[in-house]
C-alpha positions in Angstrom: 76.4 70.4 74.0 75.5 70.3 77.6 77.7 67.2 78.3 80.6 68.7 76.5 80.2 71.9 78.6 80.0 70.0 81.8 83.3 68.1 80.9 84.9 71.4 80.0 83.7 73.0 83.3 85.3 70.2 85.3 88.5 70.5 83.3 88.5 74.3 83.7 88.0 74.0 87.5 91.0 71.6 87.8 93.2 73.8 85.6 92.1 76.9 87.6 93.1 75.3 90.9 96.4 73.9 89.4 97.2 77.3 88.0 96.3 79.0 91.3 98.7 76.8 93.1 101.5 77.7 90.6 100.7 81.4 90.6 100.5 81.4 94.5 103.9 79.9 94.8 105.5 82.2 92.2 103.8 85.2 93.9 105.1 84.3 97.3 108.6 83.6 95.9 108.6 87.1 94.3 107.3 88.8 97.4 109.9 87.1 99.5 112.7 88.4 97.3 111.5 91.9 98.1 112.3 91.6 101.7 115.1 93.9 103.0 117.1 90.8 104.2 117.7 89.6 100.6 118.9 93.0 99.3 122.5 92.1 100.1 122.2 88.8 98.1 120.9 90.7 95.1 123.7 93.2 95.4 126.2 90.3 95.7 124.7 88.7 92.6 124.9 91.9 90.7 128.6 92.4 91.7 129.8 88.9 90.7 127.8 88.7 87.6 125.2 86.0 88.7 122.4 88.5 88.2 122.5 90.7 85.1 120.3 93.7 84.5 119.7 96.5 82.0 118.7 98.9 84.7 121.0 102.0 85.0 122.5 103.2 88.3 124.6 102.1 91.2 124.4 98.6 92.4 122.2 99.5 95.3 119.8 101.4 93.0 119.7 98.5 90.5 119.0 96.1 93.4 116.1 98.4 94.6 114.7 98.5 91.1 114.9 94.7 90.8 113.1 94.4 94.1 110.4 96.9 92.9 110.0 94.8 89.8 109.7 91.6 92.0 107.0 93.3 94.1 105.0 94.2 91.1 105.3 90.7 89.7 104.4 89.2 93.1 101.2 91.1 93.3 100.3 90.3 89.7 100.7 86.6 90.4 98.8 86.8 93.6 95.9 88.6 91.9 95.9 86.0 89.2 95.7 83.3 91.8 92.7 85.0 93.4 91.0 85.2 90.1 91.9 81.6 89.6 90.2 80.6 92.9 87.1 82.4 92.1 87.0 81.0 88.5 87.5 77.6 89.8 84.6 77.9 92.2 82.3 79.3 89.5 83.4 76.4 87.2 82.4 73.8 89.9 79.1 75.6 90.5 78.4 75.6 86.8 79.3 72.0 86.6 76.6 71.2 89.2 73.9 73.4 87.7 74.7 75.4 84.6 72.9 78.7 84.2 73.4 81.7 81.9 74.7 83.8 84.9 77.3 81.2 85.8 78.2 80.8 82.1 78.8 84.6 81.9 80.8 84.6 85.1 82.9 81.6 83.9 83.7 83.5 80.7 84.8 86.6 82.6 86.8 84.9 85.4 88.3 82.3 82.9 89.8 85.2 81.1 90.9 87.1 84.1 92.5 84.2 85.9 95.0 83.6 83.0 95.7 80.1 84.4 95.7 78.3 81.2 99.0 77.4 79.4 97.2 76.9 76.2 95.8 80.5 76.2 92.1 79.6 76.5 90.6 78.3 79.7 88.2 75.5 79.2 85.7 77.3 81.4 85.4 80.1 78.8 84.6 77.6 76.1 82.2 75.8 78.4 80.5 79.2 79.2 80.0 79.9 75.5 78.7 76.4 74.8 76.2 76.8 77.7 75.0 80.2 76.3 74.6 78.7 72.8 72.7 75.6 74.3 70.4 78.0 76.3 69.6 80.1 73.2 68.8 77.0 71.2 66.4 75.6 73.9 64.6 78.9 74.2 63.8 78.8 70.4 
């Protein structure tokens, strides 16, 4: 069980750092689109039909609402990338020396990072396996 957990910790760390890179790039793109210099390009896109929206209001109001949405999404992606960095560091630490505390931290930050396309970060599974192996060894 320990070997499987170590392999999953390593896979979880790689996935966390890859997901962090993706979330970081997406967050930066969303934040850049919130800049006042791009307001006119959003308005032009709304006027010529390139950008469609279900928001109600004038074109300028809709552009402001879209930029607010981009701002929220940008900060959401940046916070997920921060959790991914922390989760990846904890996964690498647990890979080197698995303990109960690091297993619990991997479960928590594996869930918070959200950097798994399959829905479950391998660090979460590795943390659960470490806790099960610890409980079996204490008996």
